[in-house]
C-alpha positions as CSV (number, residue, x, y, z in Angstrom):
1,X,33.9,-5.5,-42.1
2,X,31.1,-3.9,-43.9
3,X,27.4,-3.9,-42.9
4,X,26.8,-6.9,-45.1
5,X,29.2,-9.1,-43.1
6,X,27.2,-8.8,-39.8
7,X,26.4,-12.1,-38.1
8,X,22.8,-12.9,-38.3
9,X,21.0,-14.6,-35.4
10,X,17.9,-16.6,-35.8
11,X,14.7,-14.7,-35.4
12,X,13.1,-15.1,-32.0
13,X,9.4,-16.0,-31.6
14,X,7.1,-13.6,-29.7
15,X,7.3,-15.9,-26.7
16,X,11.1,-16.1,-26.7
17,X,11.3,-12.3,-27.1
18,X,8.9,-11.7,-24.2
19,X,10.6,-14.3,-22.0
20,X,14.2,-13.0,-22.7
21,X,13.0,-9.4,-21.8
22,X,11.8,-10.6,-18.3
23,X,14.1,-10.6,-15.4
24,X,14.7,-13.8,-13.5
25,X,12.0,-14.3,-10.8
26,X,11.5,-16.6,-7.9
27,X,10.1,-20.0,-8.8
28,X,7.3,-19.3,-6.3
29,X,6.0,-16.3,-8.3
30,X,4.0,-18.6,-10.6
31,X,1.8,-19.9,-7.8
32,X,-1.7,-18.6,-7.7
33,X,-4.8,-18.9,-5.6
34,X,-4.9,-20.4,-2.1
35,X,-1.4,-21.9,-2.4
36,X,0.1,-18.5,-3.0
37,X,-1.8,-17.0,0.0
38,X,-0.7,-19.8,2.2
39,X,2.9,-19.5,1.1
40,X,2.8,-15.7,1.6
41,X,1.4,-16.2,5.2
42,X,4.1,-18.6,6.2
43,X,6.9,-16.6,4.7
44,X,5.6,-13.6,6.6
45,X,5.5,-15.6,9.9
46,X,9.1,-16.7,9.1
47,X,10.0,-13.0,8.7
48,X,8.4,-12.1,12.0
49,X,10.2,-14.9,13.8
50,X,13.5,-13.9,12.2
51,X,13.1,-10.3,13.2
52,X,12.2,-11.3,16.8
53,X,15.1,-13.7,17.1
54,X,17.8,-11.5,15.5
55,X,16.8,-7.9,16.0
56,X,17.0,-6.4,19.5
57,X,15.2,-3.2,18.4
58,X,12.3,-5.2,17.1
59,X,12.0,-7.1,20.4
60,X,11.9,-3.8,22.3
61,X,9.3,-2.4,20.0
62,X,7.2,-5.5,20.4
63,X,7.3,-4.9,24.1
64,X,6.1,-1.3,23.4
65,X,3.3,-2.6,21.2
66,X,2.3,-5.2,23.9
67,X,1.8,-2.3,26.3
68,X,0.3,0.4,24.1
69,X,-2.2,-1.5,22.0
70,X,-4.2,-2.8,25.1
71,X,-3.9,0.8,26.5
72,X,-5.4,2.1,23.3
73,X,-8.5,0.0,23.8
74,X,-9.0,1.7,27.2
75,X,-8.3,5.2,26.0
76,X,-11.1,7.7,26.4
77,X,-11.5,8.3,22.7
78,X,-13.7,7.3,19.7
79,X,-13.2,4.3,17.5
80,X,-11.2,6.5,15.0
81,X,-9.0,7.7,17.8
82,X,-8.3,4.2,19.0
83,X,-7.5,3.2,15.4
84,X,-5.0,6.1,15.1
85,X,-3.4,5.1,18.4
86,X,-3.0,1.5,17.3
87,X,-1.9,2.4,13.8
88,X,0.8,4.7,15.1
89,X,2.3,1.9,17.2
90,X,2.0,-0.7,14.4
91,X,3.7,1.7,12.0
92,X,6.9,1.4,14.2
93,X,7.0,-2.3,13.8
94,X,6.4,-2.1,10.0
95,X,9.2,0.5,9.6
96,X,11.5,-1.5,11.8
97,X,10.9,-4.6,9.7
98,X,11.8,-2.6,6.6
99,X,14.9,-1.2,8.3
100,X,16.0,-4.7,9.3
101,X,15.5,-5.9,5.7
102,X,17.6,-3.1,4.4
103,X,20.4,-3.8,6.9
104,X,20.3,-7.5,6.0
105,X,20.6,-6.9,2.3
106,X,23.4,-4.4,2.7
107,X,25.3,-6.7,5.0
108,X,24.7,-9.6,2.5
109,X,26.3,-7.6,-0.3
110,X,29.3,-6.6,1.7
111,X,30.4,-6.0,5.3
112,X,33.1,-3.5,4.3
113,X,32.4,0.2,5.0
114,X,31.0,1.9,2.0
115,X,29.5,5.4,1.8
116,X,26.3,4.0,0.0
117,X,25.9,1.2,2.5
118,X,26.1,3.7,5.3
119,X,23.7,6.0,3.6
120,X,21.1,3.2,3.1
121,X,21.4,2.1,6.7
122,X,21.2,5.6,8.0
123,X,18.1,6.5,5.9
124,X,16.3,3.3,7.0
125,X,17.2,4.1,10.6
126,X,15.9,7.7,10.2
127,X,12.6,6.2,9.1
128,X,12.4,4.2,12.3
129,X,13.2,7.4,14.3
130,X,10.3,9.2,12.5
131,X,7.9,6.4,13.2
132,X,8.9,6.5,16.9
133,X,8.5,10.2,17.1
134,X,5.1,9.8,15.4
135,X,3.8,7.7,18.4
136,X,3.8,10.3,21.1
137,X,2.7,13.0,18.7
138,X,-0.4,11.0,17.6
139,X,-1.1,9.8,21.2
140,X,-0.8,13.3,22.5
141,X,-3.1,14.8,19.9
142,X,-5.7,12.1,20.2
143,X,-5.8,12.1,24.0
144,X,-5.2,15.7,24.8
145,X,-5.6,17.6,21.5
């Protein structure tokens, strides 16, 4: 077949070209304004409940937060110092949530052992470890540094 025998497809309009170039998205992405904010809040609450229900490490870290955040308010330091103490503890929860999300996605794809699955889980776990190490470092520097 020569170049003149190529199959010709109908020309796409600009909207069709733009739409076909976009990846499929969640149907909830189109929501705007107050409805989007409400949806995002309730999805976040669902995520916190799921993490608390299904993740032992998250429950243990929530216990840590329940002790350290009130302690931060009584710490003999400035407002900035208190903010650093609280932020260091909340960072642990944030990183643990991301770690749990990585683990859930990897497990959803496959439960078989794979070098990349292990790498993803180990890297996410290392992030939690660094966040946990950060807590005594920040608390020590703020309170005794």
